[in-house]
C-alpha positions as CSV (number, residue, x, y, z in Angstrom):
1,X,0.0,0.0,0.0
2,X,1.3,3.4,-1.0
3,X,1.4,6.2,1.7
4,X,-1.1,9.0,1.1
5,X,0.2,12.6,1.1
6,X,-3.1,13.6,2.7
7,X,-2.4,11.1,5.6
8,X,1.0,12.6,6.0
9,X,-0.4,16.1,6.2
10,X,-3.0,15.0,8.8
11,X,-0.3,13.4,10.9
12,X,1.9,16.5,10.8
13,X,-0.9,19.1,11.4
14,X,-0.8,18.8,15.2
15,X,3.0,19.3,15.2
16,X,2.7,22.4,13.0
17,X,-0.1,23.9,15.1
18,X,2.0,23.4,18.2
19,X,5.0,25.2,16.6
20,X,2.7,28.1,15.8
21,X,1.4,28.2,19.3
22,X,4.9,28.2,20.8
23,X,6.1,30.9,18.4
24,X,3.1,33.1,19.2
25,X,3.7,32.6,23.0
26,X,7.4,33.6,22.5
27,X,6.4,36.8,20.7
28,X,3.8,37.6,23.4
29,X,6.4,36.9,26.2
30,X,9.0,39.1,24.5
31,X,6.5,42.0,24.4
32,X,5.4,41.7,28.0
33,X,7.3,43.5,30.7
34,X,6.6,43.3,34.3
35,X,5.2,39.8,34.4
36,X,7.0,37.2,36.6
37,X,6.7,33.7,35.4
38,X,7.8,30.7,37.5
39,X,8.6,27.4,36.0
40,X,11.0,24.6,36.8
41,X,12.4,26.2,39.9
42,X,13.1,29.5,38.2
43,X,11.5,32.9,38.2
44,X,11.9,35.0,35.1
45,X,11.0,38.6,34.2
46,X,11.8,40.9,31.3
47,X,12.8,44.5,31.9
48,X,13.0,47.5,29.6
49,X,16.3,48.4,31.2
50,X,19.6,47.9,29.4
51,X,21.5,44.8,30.7
52,X,24.2,47.0,32.4
53,X,21.5,48.6,34.5
54,X,19.8,45.3,35.2
55,X,23.1,43.8,36.3
56,X,23.7,46.6,38.8
57,X,20.2,46.2,40.1
58,X,20.8,42.5,40.5
59,X,24.0,42.9,42.5
60,X,22.5,45.7,44.7
61,X,19.3,43.8,45.1
62,X,21.0,40.6,46.2
63,X,23.1,42.6,48.7
64,X,19.9,44.3,50.1
65,X,18.3,40.9,50.7
66,X,21.5,39.6,52.4
67,X,22.7,37.3,49.6
68,X,26.5,37.0,49.8
69,X,27.5,37.0,46.2
70,X,30.5,34.7,45.5
71,X,33.5,36.2,43.8
72,X,33.4,39.2,41.6
73,X,30.9,38.3,38.8
74,X,30.8,40.4,35.7
75,X,28.3,40.9,32.9
76,X,29.6,39.4,29.7
77,X,28.7,40.1,26.1
78,X,25.6,37.9,26.3
79,X,24.9,37.3,30.0
80,X,26.2,37.4,33.5
81,X,25.5,35.1,36.4
82,X,25.7,36.1,40.1
83,X,25.8,33.1,42.6
84,X,25.2,33.2,46.3
85,X,25.0,29.7,47.9
86,X,22.2,27.8,46.2
87,X,20.8,31.0,44.5
88,X,21.8,32.0,41.0
89,X,20.7,35.1,39.2
90,X,21.3,35.5,35.4
91,X,20.9,38.7,33.4
92,X,20.6,38.0,29.7
93,X,20.8,40.5,26.9
94,X,17.7,40.3,24.7
95,X,17.0,42.0,21.4
96,X,15.9,45.6,21.6
97,X,18.3,46.6,24.3
98,X,16.3,45.1,27.1
99,X,17.1,42.4,29.6
100,X,15.8,39.2,31.0
101,X,16.5,38.3,34.6
102,X,16.3,34.7,35.8
103,X,16.4,33.8,39.5
104,X,16.9,30.2,40.6
105,X,16.7,29.5,44.3
106,X,17.5,26.0,45.7
107,X,18.0,22.8,44.0
108,X,14.4,21.6,43.9
109,X,10.9,23.1,43.5
110,X,9.1,24.3,46.6
111,X,6.8,27.1,47.5
112,X,9.5,28.6,49.7
113,X,12.0,28.7,46.8
114,X,9.4,30.2,44.5
115,X,8.5,32.9,47.0
116,X,12.2,33.7,47.6
117,X,12.9,33.9,43.8
118,X,9.9,36.2,43.3
119,X,10.9,38.5,46.2
120,X,14.4,38.9,44.7
121,X,12.9,39.7,41.3
122,X,10.6,42.3,42.9
123,X,13.6,43.9,44.7
124,X,15.4,44.1,41.3
125,X,12.3,45.6,39.7
126,X,12.1,48.2,42.4
127,X,15.7,49.2,41.9
128,X,15.0,49.6,38.1
129,X,11.9,51.7,38.7
130,X,9.7,49.0,37.2
131,X,8.3,47.6,40.5
């Protein structure tokens, strides 16, 4: 029996619609500032601020919340990561001159880790005037 092109299209249709949905979600997420998402033990928020300003806000925000940042972390050409114990904060450069901040607290998901991550993101937002 010869495979039907129509059957192949029907089998691929759900995959294509999923890709469209993911692409649409990505566009929506990139345009949304101020919304904190939490998934897989990580809080994420996009800021209008340039990465250099977001990086300073991260370091001052961590200090204000008594996180002892290890070493002397720097913002690189694409991202920077500040670590304090089991907490890691990443500032990423995103298109359009804005930044994305990712906060991961702990090594497993828990309500406490989620709350601590969101509190740190809110501190960073306050320092950037977006909170």
